[in-house]
VOGU-3710 file (C-alpha; in Angstrom, 3 decimals, decimal comma):
1> mrkslnptlv> 17,640/33,665/-14,450  17,325/32,332/-10,977  19,323/29,491/-10,088  17,902/26,188/-8,945  18,416/25,396/-4,907  18,112/21,629/-5,665  19,568/19,139/-2,886  19,781/15,820/-5,115  23,355/15,738/-5,747  23,570/16,174/-1,823
11> yvlsilgllc> 21,290/13,179/-0,980  23,524/11,640/-4,019  26,630/12,004/-2,274  25,535/11,288/1,064  23,924/7,886/0,108  26,824/6,771/-1,436  28,847/7,656/1,356  26,745/5,680/4,016  27,299/2,962/1,180  31,153/3,028/1,270
21> ccfagigvfl> 30,549/3,599/5,607  31,598/-0,111/5,517  35,162/0,191/3,611  36,939/1,532/6,715  35,076/4,555/6,459  36,252/5,981/2,925  32,823/7,462/3,318  33,817/10,844/4,140  35,332/11,796/1,329  32,020/11,809/-0,134
31> sapayfiang> 30,232/12,929/2,445  31,912/15,593/3,754  32,014/17,521/-0,289  28,068/17,273/0,235  27,807/18,628/3,434  30,179/21,679/2,218  28,270/22,129/-0,923  24,694/22,175/1,178  26,528/24,626/3,409  27,329/26,731/0,879
41> kikdatlnpe> 24,356/26,634/-1,079  22,379/27,762/1,983  24,652/30,753/2,413  24,255/31,633/-0,600  20,828/31,252/-0,822  20,070/33,419/2,619  22,517/36,258/1,336  20,487/36,829/-1,981  17,348/34,848/-1,957  15,902/36,727/-5,107
51> eydgkvsame> 18,522/34,832/-7,054  17,436/31,161/-5,911  14,458/29,336/-6,460  13,212/26,043/-3,844  12,981/25,444/-0,564  16,002/26,270/1,667  14,740/23,874/4,646  15,077/21,156/1,852  18,716/21,746/1,741  18,986/22,425/5,418
61> takiialvit> 17,465/18,829/5,932  20,177/17,417/3,002  22,873/19,121/4,671  21,677/17,648/8,415  22,125/14,058/6,348  25,808/14,976/5,160  26,791/15,759/8,631  25,351/13,104/9,916  27,036/10,234/7,451  30,093/12,022/7,886
71> iinilnliyt> 30,286/11,886/11,422  29,390/8,034/11,165  32,308/7,974/8,759  34,636/9,554/10,737  33,714/7,309/13,377  34,181/4,012/11,409  37,638/5,428/10,223  39,221/5,923/13,523  38,129/2,703/14,861  39,482/1,310/11,791
81> iysi> 43,070/3,283/11,885  42,965/1,943/16,196  42,103/-1,628/15,040  45,164/-1,580/12,907
//
């Protein structure tokens, strides 16, 4: 049975992380796991391509989006800590 390479979870966590960015950067707790999930699935899919269905490029795009949102959240968290 082949596993599906579905980036939907990564996109959902990333978007929720972006929405939580306004609250002192706590969205990092959603977007960072999204990045690590995407990174792990990409590694698994490149090591065993016969076990996965779907495009790796879609998961790479989701990984980049999660990384950008994680960086935005980290910067907002640092700014919040600095202003306190």
